[in-house]
N, C-alpha and C positions, 0 to 999 in steps of 0.2 A: 510316497510306501517306501523309494528306494535309498532316498537319503536316511530316512528313520531308520533303516534297518540299518546301513552302513556306522550311524552313531553309535547304534547299541555293538554291532563290533569294536569300534571306537572304546568304549566304556570298560569292554572288557580288557583289551587290551592294556589301559592304563590302567585298570584294577592290579593284574596278574604284572605287574613292572617285575615282579620279580625273575623274570624269564626270560626278560629281555637280553642275556648273556647268551641264550639259546640262538644259534643259526638255524633253525628249522623257522621257530618262530617270529624270530627278525627275518625271515625271509614272507612269512604270510603275514606281517605287521606294515611292512613294505609297502608288498603290492597291495593291500586293504588302501592304506592310506592313498597311495596313487588311483584307484579307483572312487575313493570318496570327494580328492580332487576335484576329478575330471565331472562327478555330480556333483557336487556343489558349485561348479564354473557354472552350469545350465541356467543357472538360477539369477536374479538381481543384483550387481552389487550392493553390498549391507552398507552401514553410515550410521550417523547420530541423531535420531530425535530430540526434541526438548523433553527434560521431562516433567511430565503433569505438573502444576503449581495450582496449592487452592489456598485458601483465607479463610478466614474466621467459619471454619466448620465447628460440630460439637463433636466432642469425643464417641459418640457412638457413629456418627458418619463418616469418621477417621474409622473404625476398627469395623464395621460392616464394608466397608466400599473398597480399602484400602490394605488394611492388614490383615484381614481376613481372606480377602481375594490373592494377596501376595505381590503386592503392586508396586512398586514405587511411584514415592511422592514427596515435592517440599512441600509443607510446609510455610506457609509465608508468616512472618514475623511473628511465630507461635510462642517463640520465646522471648519475644522483646523483652519482658517486665519482669524477665528472672534475674532477681541479684547478679547473678553470674554475668550477663550479661550489661548490666547497670554499670557495675564496677573493677570486674576483672583486665586488665592491661598490662603491659611491659611493666607502664613505672608503677605496677600497683604489687607481680610477682618482684622485682627487684628491691620495695620497699620492705615489702614483709618477710620474703624467703633470699633475699640478693646472696648470706653466706652459703644458704644449703648446698651442696655438690648434688650436679644432676649428670648424665650422660646423652648426649648428642651422637644420633648416629647419620654415619651414610652408605646409601645402597648404592650398590654396583651390578651389573648383570653381564654375564660373559661368557657367547655362545662360540661353541668353532663345531668342530667334525665331532671331537669325542662328548661332545653334549653340552650341558649347561653348569654353572657356577653361580649363585645368588649371596653376595658378601653383602656384610652387615657389619664395617666397624662401630666404634662404640667411641668417643673421646669425654673425659670427664672433664667437666670444670661449673664452676659457681653459677648460679644463677643470673648474679651479678654481670659476672664477664661472659656470656648467653647473650644476655641484652644488650651490653655495649658493642658487641658482636654481631647482632641483627642490626641495630642501627648505625652499625657502621656499613651494611649492606652485602655481609656475609648471606652465605646460601647454607646456613646451620638451622639447624632441625633435630629441635626434642621431641622426642617420643621412645615409648619401652620403657619409661619411669612409671612408679606408681605412687604419680605424687598426690591424687586424692586418698590415696589408704596413707599416705608419709602425715599428711596435713588433712584429721578427719573434718577439722571445721571448714574446712570447702564444700561439703557436702549441703549443709545450709543453701547455700544456695543456689542449689539444683533443683527443679519442683519436679519431684519422687513422686507426689501423687498425680499431679499432672501426666507424668508417662506413663504410670500405671492405669489412668483410664484412660490413654490411646494404645495402650498393648490391651486391651478389654481385660488384662488383670492387675496383679499388686506388683510394680517392681520398687524392690527399695536395695539401698547402695551394697548390701552384704548378697541381695542375689543375684547382681551383675558383675561384668567385669566394666572395669570403668578405665578408658583410654583419655590420656591428656597429649596435646597435640601445642606448640607452639614453634612455628619456625619461621626463617625469614624468608622474603623473597624469592623465585626459584626455588622453590624447594619442593620436592615430587617423592609423592608413594608408589610406589610400580602397580602393575594390577593385578589383583591375589582376589584369593574367595576365603569364606569362612563360614563354618556353620553355625554361626547366630545372627540374630536379628540384628538390628541397628538401627537407636535413634542417632543420628549426630548432631549438635550443638553447635553453631559458629556466634561464638563472643565475638572473635576482634577481625578484622581483615574480611578481605572476596578471597573464596574458594571454588578450584573448576572441579566438578567432577563429573566423571566419563565411567558409564555404568555397563553393565551385558547380562542378561539373564542369565543363570545355568547351565539353559538349552545351548546357549554357544561354545559352548566350552572346548569341542570337539575343534574348533575353531580358532581357537585363542593360545594355541600352544602350553597347556598347564607341563608345569615341572611336576612329576611326579615325586613324591617323599611322603615318608609318613610321620606328617607331622598335620599340628588341626590348620594349619595354612598353607593353601598351593596358590604360589606362584606361578605367573607366567612369562614367557619368553618374550611378547612382544611390548616392545613401545605405543604403548595407543597413546600418549599426549603427542608425540610426534611421530608421526607412524613414518614407515617404512615398509612395505608390502614385499619386499624382492626378495626377501629369506623366509618370510612368514605368508605365504600366498595367500594362503586359506582365511587369515585376517579377513581379507579383502573384504570378506563377504560375512561378515558377523553383523549382526544389528543389533542399537544398542540405545543407550543414550545420556542428551550432556542435561550438566547445568552449572550458572555462578550463584554463590547462595552468599548471605550477607551477614553480619550482625542479628541473631533472634530468627534467625531460620533456621528450618529443626530440617531434617532431609532423613523418608523413612526407607532400609534397605532390608527387604527379608534376608534371609538365608540365603546363603550359597550366590548371592548375586555378586558378579564379576564388578570390582571396583577397582580404579587408581585417580590419585589426587594430585594435583598442583597448587602452589600460592603463590598466585602472580603480583601479592604484596605480603607484607607479613601481618601473619595470622596467628589468632589462639580460637582453642574448638575442644570439645569433648565426644569420643563416643562411649555411648552408652549399651552396652550392649549383652542383651537381650536374651536368657538361654531358656528356651523351651524345645526339650529333647520330642515330645512326641510330636509337634509340627516338625523341625527339622527331619525328624526320621516319616514324615506323611511325604514329604516334599523330594528328598531324593535317597530313598532305601540305603543304594549300593553304596553312594558318597556317603552316610552315618554312620555304618559300619563301618570301613574304613575308617575314616578319620574318630571315632569314638574307640575303638577297640584295638584297631592295630598299627594306628601311632605310634612312634617311639616316643614323642615329646608326649608324654604320656599325664603328664601332669600342668602341662601347658605354660611355665614359664618363662620369659623373655631371654636367662639364661642358656634354659635348656633350648630356647628354640636357635638362639645365637651360635652356640655350639655344635649346635645340628649340620645347621649351612656354612661356618665357617672352615674354610680349606674343603668343601667338598663338592665333586662335581660329579653330577648327574646326571646320567646317558640317558640322551633327547628321546622319546619317542618317533620325532622327525628325521632326526638324525642317520 
């Protein structure tokens, strides 16, 4: 009960981050965080359990047992028959789209006494040059590019009818955001969360996922920003709990997914990803505002109506964080 009260206070402090410059509010927040840390330290340390894995389930079972209950699950080999899994690869994109220009992103998080900066630098190059750099062992990562929108013929290689059945609704290309990822070995995406349900389809290579449920966010040192994307200061893929003591008590899941696997993530599920080998995958973000509102009303209204990145475009997102230092709630 005491921990629940502190979590509720934490939510208030996070939402009222506009008051962080007030000395009185800052003093009260720091006092609360110290008390919260003392309370959390009384429970056992957290850790990562395996993500549940299922196979050969009908869509009714997936909807009933996982989607409706907002539980993450790995659907083993669920997309193994999709054309994308059968034919997409680095050579495929080199052959058909090699001359097209794309942007590769590099993420860095820097935290000091003043706060946190979350930087994403984007370098432009052709897909052919990108593929060659992956083959040479470079840790280059292609993301934030609307590949499917630029080349709509690729939509035919994804089974939206099956996705619609899994969601319990009707997912069409234009009713979802489609995020394409193609990266070299040892590339990563830092821990973050967002307000959409996600079906993540692994096309090539293996990918390691680390997940935390929404209720663990006070332990994950979220970076307060008015965007549709909330990042964490904690590097959960290679954790060092010294600067982030509360993260030691967070409970989550992990999994390594392979080509043909589909990972379902409910809205607000924290996730970090690394590619131990060159990999290709697709995120299909399923927007259901009523589900998001019911799940976390406070976060929904924050991200939906108060975000500065009101159109959610990659350029706006990058411009917001570039050169921006966000005062830490824990600093």
